[in-house]
N, C-alpha and C positions, 0 to 999 in steps of 0.2 A: 819144173812146174810153172814158174813165173813166165817163161817164154811162151808156154802153151796158152796161158791166159791172155798174154799180149796178142798172140795171133788170133784168138777168138774175138777179142775186143776190136782188133783191126778189121776183121772180116765183118763184124756187125756194123761198124762205122761205114764201110764200103757199101754194104747192102742198103743201109738207110740213107746214104748220101745220094743215091740214084733216084730218089723219089722226086715228084713234081715240086717245084719251088712255089711258095706262096708270095704273091705280090700284093701288098695292101692297095686298095683302090681309094682314090680321093673321094671326099664327101660330095654328094650330088645334091642339087636343089631342084625343087619343082619349077617347071617352066611357068612363067607368069605372062599371060597374054594381056597386054595393055591396050586399051582402046585408043582411037585417035582423039586428039585434043579438040574439043568443041567448046567455045567460050560464049557465055551469056553475061549481060550486064548485071551487076549487083548494086542495087540502090535501095536503101531502106529509108522510109520517110523519117525525117528528123535527124538522121545520122550525118555527121560532118564529112563524110567521104563516100566515094563510090569506086568501083573497079570491075574488071572482067574476071569471071570465075569459070572453072571447068564445069561443064554441065553434069558430070558424074559426081561432083562434090556437093555436099549439103552444108549450108551456112546456118548456124544456130546462134541466136543471141545468148550471151552469158550473163546471168544475174549475179552480180557481186556487189555487196554493200558498199556504197560510196563511189561506185564506178559505173559509168555509162558508156555505151557504144562498144562494148567488148563483144567479140564474136569468136566462134570456133568454126573452122572450115574442116569438115570431117570427110574422110574417105573410108566408109565402113567396110568395103570389100577388101581394103588393104590394111585395115587396122591402124590407120594413120590419122593424125589430127594436126591442124595448123592453129595454134593458139594465137589470137590477135587481141592486142589491147590498145586502147586509145587514151591519151591524156591531153588535156588542154595545157598549153604552155602559159605559165604565170611567173615570168622571170626565173624559170627553173630549167631552162634548156640544158644547161651544163649538167645538172643533177640527173636529169632524165637520160641523157646520152651516157653519162658515167655508169648509171645503173644498168643500162642495156649492155654496155661493153663488159661490165663486171659479170653479168649473167652469162654472157657468151664464154668468157674466160674461166668460169667455174667448171667448165668441161675440159680444161687443159690437161687433167690427169689421164684422161682416156684418149684425147685427140693426138694424132700424129702431126697435124698441122692445122692452123686456123688462118688461111688466107682471107684477106678482106679486100673489098673493092668498092669504089664509090660510084654512085649513079646520080645524074643530075638532069632534070627536065625543067628548064626555065619557063617554058610556056605554061606548064601546069603548076609551077611553083612547088615542085617536089624534088627534094634531095634525099638520097638514101645511102646507107652503108650496109653492104651485104657481107655476111660471114659464112663461108663454106667450111664446115668442120669435118676434117678427114679422120678416119679411124673408127673404132667401135664406140662412138659417142651416142648418147641418148638422142641427140638432135643433129641431123646432118646439115641443116641450114637455118640461119636466123638473119633477120634484118630489121632496121628501123627506118622510118620515113618521117620527114618533117618539112615544114615550110619556114622554120627558124623563128617564127614569131607567135603563132597561135596554136599549131597542131603538132602532135607527136603520136605516131602509130608504130607499134612493134609487133613482129610476128616470129614464131618459132615452130618448126616442124618436129613432131614427135611420133614415134611408133610405139604402140602398146605391146611390144615384144622385147625380148632380150636383144640388145644391139648386136648385130652380126653384119658387118660391112658387106661381106660377100653375098649373102642371101638377100639383103635389103637393097642392094645397089640398083637393080632395074626400077623398082618402085620409087626409091628415093630420087633417082634421076627424073622420072616421070613427074613427080610432084614438084620437084625443083623448077621444072619448066613452067608449071602452073604458077609458082611463086614469082618467077621472073615476069610472067604476063601480068600478074597482079601489080607488080612494081611499075611496069611500063604503062599500064592503063589507069593507074591510081590518080584520082582527082579529088581535090578538096571541094566541099559543097558550100 
């Protein structure tokens, strides 16, 4: 009797083994059509800076007690925002840069790497440090600009979504190009 059960079990296994195999498919993401970059000057009366912005972005002043000249550059169609803050330097350049770097490295638990690069435009008296945060971080790029004596400007890109490096990569890359243009065209007023 045990041999008979073994043969039946073997026959059942052979019959079920010949069925079609299931192969899991990788996750797919929606295709995002990104428009061409078209830049327009951003100058606000009384603000101590100007730059070129993408024409699809909206610049909104931020009201924060005790702070002036803060703006948000929003991309509503991509649920993204570049938070920009400005501080006058009053013998506190070291504290401002340390604060900016500390803010970047607060994302170290999620970042796989945080390469940084320097930018210098002596004609415009603009120096910058740019941080590209890799991995599933809340912010893929941050930077700060300064003239080392009077002005300090900081910006950070955020998405109002759960960070997913794969799905956000095309939009993040697109907005990073805009941030690079902001840095290259930045002027103190």
